[in-house]
C-alpha positions as CSV (number, residue, x, y, z in Angstrom):
1,M,0.2,0.0,-0.1
2,A,1.4,4.1,-1.1
3,A,1.6,5.9,2.1
4,L,-1.5,7.3,3.0
5,R,-1.7,10.5,4.0
6,F,-4.0,11.8,6.2
7,S,-5.8,16.0,6.2
8,A,-8.7,17.9,7.8
9,S,-10.2,21.1,6.5
10,D,-13.4,22.8,6.5
11,P,-16.3,21.3,3.9
12,Q,-16.3,24.7,2.0
13,K,-12.6,24.4,1.2
14,A,-12.8,20.9,0.2
15,S,-16.0,20.9,-1.6
16,A,-15.1,22.1,-4.5
17,K,-13.0,19.6,-5.2
18,S,-14.1,16.7,-6.7
19,T,-13.0,13.4,-4.8
20,Q,-13.6,9.8,-5.9
21,C,-15.5,8.5,-2.8
22,A,-17.4,10.7,-0.6
23,I,-18.5,9.4,2.9
24,L,-21.3,10.2,4.6
25,P,-22.5,8.5,7.7
26,V,-26.3,8.2,8.0
27,G,-28.4,7.7,11.0
28,S,-31.3,5.1,11.5
29,S,-33.8,7.7,10.9
30,L,-32.4,8.6,7.6
31,R,-32.5,12.1,7.4
32,L,-29.6,14.1,5.5
33,D,-27.5,16.9,6.9
34,D,-26.8,20.0,4.1
35,A,-23.6,18.2,3.4
36,G,-25.9,15.3,2.7
37,R,-28.7,17.0,1.0
38,A,-26.0,18.6,-1.1
39,L,-24.5,15.3,-2.1
40,A,-28.2,14.2,-2.7
41,K,-28.4,16.4,-5.2
42,D,-24.4,16.4,-6.9
43,S,-25.8,12.3,-7.6
44,A,-29.0,13.6,-9.5
45,G,-31.0,11.5,-7.0
46,V,-28.8,8.0,-6.9
47,L,-28.4,9.2,-3.2
48,S,-31.9,10.2,-2.7
49,A,-33.5,6.6,-4.3
50,A,-30.9,4.5,-2.5
51,L,-32.0,5.7,0.8
52,K,-36.2,5.5,-0.1
53,G,-34.7,1.6,-1.5
54,G,-34.3,0.0,1.7
55,E,-31.4,-1.7,1.2
56,F,-29.7,0.7,4.1
57,K,-30.9,0.8,7.5
58,G,-28.4,3.3,9.5
59,Q,-27.3,1.0,11.9
60,V,-24.0,1.0,12.9
61,G,-21.2,0.0,11.1
62,E,-23.4,-0.7,8.1
63,T,-22.0,0.1,4.7
64,L,-23.7,0.8,1.3
65,L,-21.4,2.1,-1.3
66,I,-23.1,4.2,-4.6
67,H,-21.9,5.3,-8.1
68,G,-22.6,8.4,-9.0
69,P,-22.6,10.6,-12.0
70,G,-21.8,13.8,-9.7
71,D,-18.3,15.3,-8.2
72,A,-17.8,12.6,-6.6
73,E,-17.6,9.2,-8.3
74,R,-18.4,7.0,-5.4
75,I,-20.8,8.1,-2.1
76,L,-20.0,5.3,0.7
77,L,-22.8,5.7,3.4
78,I,-21.7,4.6,7.1
79,G,-24.3,3.6,9.7
80,A,-24.7,5.7,12.6
81,G,-26.8,4.3,14.6
82,D,-29.5,6.9,16.3
83,G,-26.6,9.4,17.2
84,K,-26.5,8.2,21.4
85,L,-22.7,6.7,20.1
86,G,-20.7,5.3,22.7
87,R,-16.5,3.9,22.0
88,G,-17.1,0.8,20.9
89,D,-19.9,1.7,18.4
90,Y,-16.9,4.5,17.5
91,L,-15.0,1.5,17.0
92,K,-17.0,-1.1,14.8
93,L,-18.1,2.2,12.5
94,S,-14.4,2.6,11.9
95,R,-13.3,-0.8,11.1
96,S,-16.4,-1.0,8.9
97,L,-16.0,2.5,7.4
98,A,-12.1,1.2,6.3
99,R,-13.0,-2.2,4.9
100,A,-15.7,-1.1,3.0
101,L,-13.1,2.2,1.6
102,L,-9.9,0.3,1.0
103,A,-12.3,-2.2,-1.1
104,S,-13.7,0.5,-3.3
105,K,-10.4,0.8,-5.0
106,A,-10.9,4.4,-4.3
107,K,-7.8,6.8,-4.9
108,D,-8.7,9.3,-2.3
109,A,-11.3,10.1,0.0
110,Q,-13.5,13.2,2.1
111,M,-15.7,12.1,5.3
112,H,-18.5,14.6,6.1
113,L,-19.8,14.2,9.9
114,G,-23.4,13.9,8.4
115,A,-24.9,12.2,11.0
116,L,-22.3,11.0,13.5
117,K,-22.6,13.0,16.6
118,V,-19.4,13.6,17.9
119,N,-18.4,14.4,22.1
120,S,-15.7,16.8,22.5
121,G,-14.0,14.2,24.6
122,D,-14.2,11.4,22.2
123,W,-13.0,13.6,19.0
124,D,-9.3,13.0,19.2
125,W,-9.8,9.2,19.5
126,L,-12.3,8.8,17.0
127,C,-9.7,10.6,14.5
128,Q,-6.4,8.0,15.8
129,R,-9.1,5.1,15.6
130,L,-10.2,6.0,11.8
131,A,-6.8,6.8,10.7
132,T,-4.8,3.6,12.8
133,D,-7.7,1.8,11.3
134,L,-7.1,2.2,7.5
135,V,-3.9,2.0,7.4
136,Y,-4.5,-1.3,9.6
137,H,-6.6,-2.9,6.8
138,G,-4.6,-1.4,4.1
139,Y,-1.7,-3.8,4.9
140,R,-0.8,-7.1,2.7
141,Y,2.1,-9.4,3.2
142,A,4.0,-10.1,0.0
143,L,8.0,-10.9,0.5
144,T,7.1,-14.0,-0.3
145,L,4.8,-14.4,-2.9
146,S,4.8,-14.5,-6.8
147,K,1.6,-13.3,-6.8
148,P,0.9,-11.0,-3.8
149,K,-3.1,-9.6,-3.5
150,P,-2.3,-6.4,-4.9
151,A,-2.7,-3.2,-2.0
152,P,-5.4,-1.0,-1.7
153,S,-5.3,2.3,-3.9
154,L,-6.2,4.8,-1.0
155,T,-3.1,7.5,-1.1
156,R,-5.5,10.1,0.9
157,F,-8.4,10.4,3.4
158,A,-9.5,14.0,4.6
159,L,-12.0,14.6,7.3
160,L,-14.0,17.4,7.3
161,S,-15.5,19.7,9.4
162,G,-16.9,23.7,10.2
163,D,-15.7,23.5,13.8
164,P,-11.7,25.0,13.0
165,A,-10.7,23.9,16.9
166,L,-12.0,20.2,15.9
167,V,-9.8,20.5,12.3
168,R,-6.6,21.3,14.4
169,R,-7.3,18.8,16.9
170,A,-8.2,15.7,14.1
171,K,-4.7,16.7,12.1
172,S,-2.8,15.9,15.1
173,A,-4.9,12.9,16.0
174,L,-5.0,11.4,12.7
175,N,-1.2,11.5,12.3
176,R,-0.6,10.2,15.4
177,G,-3.6,7.1,14.1
178,A,-1.7,6.5,11.3
179,Q,2.2,6.6,13.0
180,A,0.5,4.0,15.5
181,G,-1.0,1.8,12.8
182,A,2.7,1.8,10.8
183,G,3.7,0.7,13.9
184,I,1.7,-2.2,14.3
185,N,2.1,-3.6,10.4
186,L,5.9,-2.9,11.1
187,A,5.1,-6.0,14.0
188,R,3.2,-8.2,11.9
189,E,5.1,-7.9,8.6
190,L,8.4,-8.9,10.8
191,A,5.7,-12.0,12.7
192,N,4.2,-12.9,9.6
193,L,8.1,-13.9,7.8
194,P,9.0,-17.2,7.9
195,A,11.7,-18.2,10.0
196,N,14.6,-18.8,7.1
197,Y,13.9,-15.1,6.5
198,C,13.2,-14.1,10.1
199,T,16.4,-14.9,11.9
200,P,18.1,-13.1,14.7
201,E,20.2,-11.2,12.3
202,H,17.4,-9.6,10.6
203,L,16.1,-8.7,13.9
204,A,19.1,-6.6,14.4
205,K,19.4,-5.0,11.1
206,E,15.4,-3.6,11.8
207,A,16.8,-2.4,15.0
208,R,19.8,-0.5,13.0
209,K,17.5,0.5,10.5
210,L,15.5,2.2,13.0
211,A,18.4,3.8,14.7
212,R,19.5,5.4,11.9
213,S,16.2,6.8,10.7
214,N,16.4,9.3,14.2
215,A,19.0,11.5,14.8
216,K,17.9,10.6,18.8
217,A,18.2,6.9,18.5
218,S,21.2,4.4,18.8
219,C,21.8,0.5,18.3
220,K,24.0,-1.5,20.5
221,I,24.3,-5.6,19.5
222,L,25.2,-8.1,21.6
223,N,26.9,-11.0,20.3
224,E,27.2,-14.4,21.9
225,K,30.7,-14.1,23.2
226,A,29.6,-10.9,24.1
227,M,26.4,-11.9,26.0
228,A,28.9,-15.0,27.2
229,E,31.8,-12.6,29.7
230,L,28.2,-11.2,30.7
231,G,27.0,-14.4,32.6
232,M,23.7,-14.8,29.8
233,H,24.2,-18.5,30.4
234,S,20.5,-18.8,30.8
235,L,20.1,-17.1,27.4
236,L,23.0,-18.9,25.0
237,S,21.5,-22.4,26.8
238,V,18.8,-21.9,24.3
239,T,20.6,-21.1,21.4
240,A,23.2,-24.4,22.0
241,G,21.3,-26.4,19.9
242,T,21.2,-24.6,16.2
243,A,24.2,-22.9,13.7
244,T,22.3,-19.7,13.8
245,P,23.8,-17.0,16.5
246,A,21.4,-15.2,19.1
247,K,21.4,-11.8,19.4
248,L,21.2,-9.3,22.5
249,I,19.6,-5.9,20.3
250,V,19.8,-3.1,22.6
251,L,18.0,-0.1,21.0
252,E,17.3,3.0,22.6
253,Y,15.6,6.2,21.9
254,K,16.2,9.9,24.1
255,G,13.7,11.9,23.5
256,G,13.2,13.2,26.5
257,K,15.0,14.8,29.3
258,R,18.4,14.4,29.4
259,G,19.2,11.9,32.5
260,A,15.5,11.1,32.6
261,A,14.9,7.7,33.4
262,P,13.9,5.4,30.7
263,H,10.8,3.0,30.1
264,V,12.2,-0.1,29.7
265,L,10.5,-2.5,26.8
266,V,11.8,-6.1,26.8
267,G,10.8,-8.3,23.9
268,K,10.8,-12.4,23.6
269,G,12.6,-13.2,20.3
270,I,12.7,-16.5,19.5
271,T,12.8,-16.8,15.6
272,F,11.9,-20.4,15.5
273,D,10.8,-22.7,18.7
274,S,10.7,-26.5,17.8
275,G,10.8,-26.8,21.2
276,G,14.4,-28.1,21.6
277,I,14.9,-31.7,22.7
278,S,11.1,-31.7,24.6
279,L,10.0,-31.4,20.7
280,K,6.6,-29.3,20.3
281,P,4.0,-32.1,18.1
282,G,4.5,-31.5,14.2
283,A,0.5,-30.3,14.2
284,K,1.2,-26.4,13.6
285,M,4.5,-26.3,14.7
286,D,5.4,-23.9,11.5
287,E,3.3,-21.4,13.8
288,M,6.2,-21.1,16.1
289,K,7.7,-18.6,13.5
290,F,5.6,-16.2,15.2
291,D,7.2,-16.7,18.6
292,M,8.5,-13.9,18.0
293,G,5.9,-11.8,18.6
294,G,7.2,-9.8,22.0
295,A,10.4,-9.0,19.5
296,A,8.1,-7.6,16.6
297,S,5.5,-5.5,18.8
298,V,8.7,-3.8,20.7
299,L,10.4,-2.7,16.9
300,G,6.6,-1.7,16.2
301,T,6.3,0.1,19.2
302,M,9.8,1.8,18.9
303,Q,9.0,3.3,15.0
304,A,5.6,4.6,16.2
305,V,7.6,6.3,19.3
306,M,10.0,7.6,17.1
307,E,8.0,8.9,14.5
308,M,5.8,10.7,17.3
309,A,8.4,12.2,18.1
310,L,7.2,11.7,22.2
311,P,9.3,13.7,24.5
312,I,10.3,10.2,26.6
313,N,13.5,8.0,26.7
314,V,12.6,4.7,26.0
315,V,15.4,1.6,26.0
316,A,14.0,-1.4,23.6
317,I,15.9,-4.5,24.4
318,I,15.2,-7.6,22.5
319,A,16.8,-11.2,23.4
320,A,16.6,-12.8,19.3
321,A,17.8,-16.6,19.4
322,E,16.6,-20.1,18.1
323,N,15.2,-23.3,19.9
324,M,16.6,-26.4,17.9
325,P,17.2,-30.0,18.5
326,S,20.8,-31.3,17.6
327,G,23.6,-33.3,19.6
328,T,25.1,-29.8,21.3
329,A,20.9,-28.5,22.5
330,T,20.6,-27.9,26.7
331,K,19.1,-31.5,27.8
332,P,16.3,-32.1,30.1
333,G,18.1,-32.0,33.8
334,D,20.8,-29.5,32.8
335,V,21.4,-26.9,35.6
336,I,22.3,-23.8,34.1
337,T,23.4,-19.9,35.6
338,S,21.6,-17.0,34.8
339,M,23.7,-13.5,34.8
340,A,21.8,-12.8,38.2
341,G,23.7,-15.7,39.5
342,I,20.5,-17.5,40.0
343,T,20.9,-21.6,39.3
344,I,18.2,-23.0,36.8
345,E,17.1,-26.9,36.4
346,V,15.8,-26.9,32.8
347,L,12.9,-29.2,33.6
348,N,11.5,-28.3,29.7
349,T,13.6,-27.2,27.1
350,D,10.5,-25.3,25.3
351,A,9.8,-23.2,28.4
352,E,12.6,-21.5,27.0
353,G,10.9,-17.7,26.7
354,R,11.8,-17.5,30.0
355,L,15.6,-18.8,29.7
356,V,16.5,-16.0,27.5
357,L,14.2,-13.1,29.0
358,C,15.7,-13.7,32.3
359,D,18.8,-12.5,31.8
360,A,17.6,-9.4,28.7
361,L,15.8,-8.1,32.6
362,T,19.1,-8.4,34.4
363,Y,20.8,-6.3,31.6
364,A,17.7,-4.3,31.9
365,E,19.2,-3.0,35.1
366,R,22.1,-1.1,34.2
367,F,19.5,1.9,32.3
368,K,18.0,2.1,36.3
369,P,14.2,2.5,34.5
370,A,11.6,4.0,35.8
371,S,9.8,1.1,33.9
372,V,10.1,-1.9,32.8
373,V,7.6,-4.4,30.4
374,D,8.3,-7.6,28.9
375,I,6.1,-8.9,26.4
376,A,6.4,-12.7,25.0
377,T,4.4,-15.4,23.4
378,L,5.2,-17.6,26.5
379,T,2.5,-19.6,27.3
380,G,0.0,-22.1,25.4
381,A,-2.1,-22.1,29.9
382,C,-2.7,-18.4,28.9
383,V,-4.5,-18.8,25.5
384,V,-6.4,-21.3,27.5
385,A,-7.2,-18.7,30.1
386,L,-7.6,-15.7,28.7
387,G,-8.8,-16.7,24.4
388,S,-7.2,-14.0,21.8
389,H,-9.4,-11.1,23.4
390,A,-6.9,-10.1,25.9
391,S,-2.8,-10.3,26.9
392,G,-2.4,-11.2,30.4
393,L,-1.0,-9.1,32.7
394,Y,1.3,-9.4,35.7
395,A,3.4,-6.9,37.7
396,N,4.7,-6.2,40.7
397,D,3.2,-2.9,41.1
398,D,-0.5,-1.8,41.0
399,K,0.1,1.6,39.3
400,L,1.8,0.4,36.6
401,A,-0.5,-2.6,36.0
402,D,-3.3,0.3,36.4
403,Q,-1.4,2.2,33.1
404,L,-1.3,-0.2,31.3
405,L,-5.0,-1.9,31.6
406,E,-6.5,1.8,31.0
407,A,-3.9,2.5,28.3
408,G,-5.1,-0.9,26.9
409,T,-8.5,0.0,27.5
410,T,-8.2,3.1,25.0
411,S,-6.3,1.4,22.4
412,H,-8.5,-1.5,22.2
413,D,-6.0,-3.5,22.5
414,R,-7.0,-5.2,26.3
415,A,-5.0,-7.1,28.7
416,W,-6.4,-8.2,32.1
417,R,-4.4,-8.5,35.1
418,M,-3.4,-11.7,36.4
419,P,-2.6,-13.1,39.7
420,L,1.4,-12.9,40.7
421,W,1.3,-14.8,44.4
422,E,3.5,-15.7,45.9
423,D,2.1,-18.8,46.6
424,Y,2.3,-20.0,43.3
425,Q,6.2,-19.3,43.8
426,R,6.9,-22.6,45.3
427,Q,6.3,-25.0,42.3
428,L,9.1,-23.6,40.8
429,D,11.2,-25.5,43.5
430,S,14.2,-27.7,42.6
431,N,16.1,-30.3,44.3
432,F,19.3,-29.5,41.9
433,A,19.1,-25.5,41.7
434,D,17.5,-22.8,43.1
435,M,14.6,-23.0,40.9
436,G,13.0,-24.9,38.0
437,N,12.1,-23.2,34.7
438,I,8.9,-25.2,34.8
439,G,6.4,-25.2,37.5
440,G,4.4,-28.5,36.5
441,P,0.4,-28.4,35.1
442,G,-1.5,-26.1,37.5
443,G,-1.3,-21.9,36.3
444,G,1.1,-22.2,33.8
445,S,1.0,-18.8,32.8
446,V,1.0,-17.8,36.4
447,T,4.3,-19.9,37.6
448,A,5.7,-18.3,33.9
449,A,5.3,-15.1,34.9
450,C,6.3,-16.2,38.6
451,F,9.6,-17.7,37.3
452,L,10.5,-14.4,35.7
453,S,9.4,-11.7,38.6
454,R,12.6,-13.3,40.5
455,F,14.9,-11.5,38.0
456,A,12.8,-8.0,37.8
457,T,13.0,-6.9,42.0
458,K,14.6,-3.7,41.3
459,Y,12.1,-1.8,39.5
460,N,8.6,-1.5,38.4
461,W,7.9,-4.5,35.9
462,A,4.9,-6.0,34.4
463,H,4.9,-8.7,32.1
464,L,2.0,-9.3,29.0
465,D,1.9,-12.9,28.3
466,I,0.4,-12.7,24.5
467,A,0.9,-16.2,23.3
468,G,-3.5,-15.5,23.0
469,S,-3.1,-12.1,20.8
470,A,-0.3,-11.8,18.9
471,W,-1.1,-14.3,16.3
472,D,-4.6,-15.9,14.6
473,S,-4.6,-19.5,13.1
474,S,-7.8,-18.8,11.3
475,P,-7.0,-17.0,9.1
476,K,-3.5,-17.6,9.7
477,G,-1.0,-14.0,10.6
478,A,0.3,-11.7,13.3
479,T,-2.1,-9.5,14.9
480,G,0.6,-6.5,15.6
481,R,-0.9,-6.8,19.4
482,P,0.0,-4.9,22.0
483,V,1.8,-2.3,19.9
484,G,-1.6,-0.2,20.5
485,L,-2.1,-0.7,24.1
486,L,2.6,-0.2,24.5
487,T,2.2,3.2,22.0
488,Q,-0.7,4.4,24.1
489,Y,1.5,3.6,27.4
490,L,4.4,5.4,26.0
491,C,1.7,8.0,24.6
492,D,0.6,8.7,28.5
493,R,4.2,8.5,30.2
494,A,4.8,11.2,27.9
495,S,1.9,13.3,29.1
496,A,2.6,12.8,32.4
497,D,5.7,13.1,32.6
């Protein structure tokens, strides 16, 4: 999809220009406002006839595309219901509009407000949502397809309002929504790539590219030798069975005050997870290319933060590795020593995400962070608990947990807080090491979080288990979550700090 440009203006300034698609929200009463009546007149009765025909009822999110002879080649009607809309209704409307508009083949579009009565407090949110949805639904995977699906034609979208203050607010919100959408799509693209394309080195190249694109950013890549010198033997135990070298990727963005404590994002970057010696079943093993969804979301969030030029300091740490079986692979029962000096009995080599994350969490201490959030496709148990609708949220600080939950609600990239009680910790007891890397069949997502919590005692920390939310199996593909949540969280922190 070509770069999609967003704008906002007064309808009087835009009315003289023809557009390939005029978008008009119409309520369940089917009454038209002044802009609607002008479009009806310009369409030589085609719009009025369509409304009288009964095909369109004006229900929230309902769409009808009309081809007419006027200045607007197409008129897209979008149902606005009875006018008493909440954010759930706006979300439904925005998604339906994006799908219908992108399917229309129009290259540019102008949206009149019509029957859409937006509360001032929801205006910025709706504008941002419209832009995010248009960018999101415009994504097409193409890299390894000889005949990919054609990209949408839309290159320009304008929102029309007669209120100058709303126009100014709309411009900013539309741009921010587009930047968030682009970050989500970067995460989707990286996660969708096959594992023979998206290797730890590929993730490192993407991080370097982001750093080169912004004067306030820098990137450092630690190889296996450097990790060994730091004592990261837990991370290195995961990569022991593969010929593909692991990378610890550190991407810094210094957009805030000099010396201000950064917010740290830690991403699990297992670019393919066979399970190691504890080999996974063959069915759906191809989906284990998505096991770097946490790393993908961190890079997508960093892109959005940089493009928004947020006045905040952010550090991204990505533990990137492959988990493969071979004669050199870590074996069940092996005992390894983490960077923190804690010894771990590897009871299951398929519980590898926590083994790479624990060393990355220890490494995060050196930044003296304001907060640390790790993101990982960590446990199938989280999928059982929450399905695909919510990411599992664990935290050692209530304020941080509330901030992330609020950001998830605002962005509709929701999370649900799970318990991190001391009662679960004893499930990690081991006779041969300080702890085991699994806690048995009960509460698998909780004990995984308990494992990580032991390496995050020196700062405010949260863990997002995105095993259910990072990708879909039908149709197969990455969702880009939780880039929306993380971007909103950092926007909120930038405003508050």
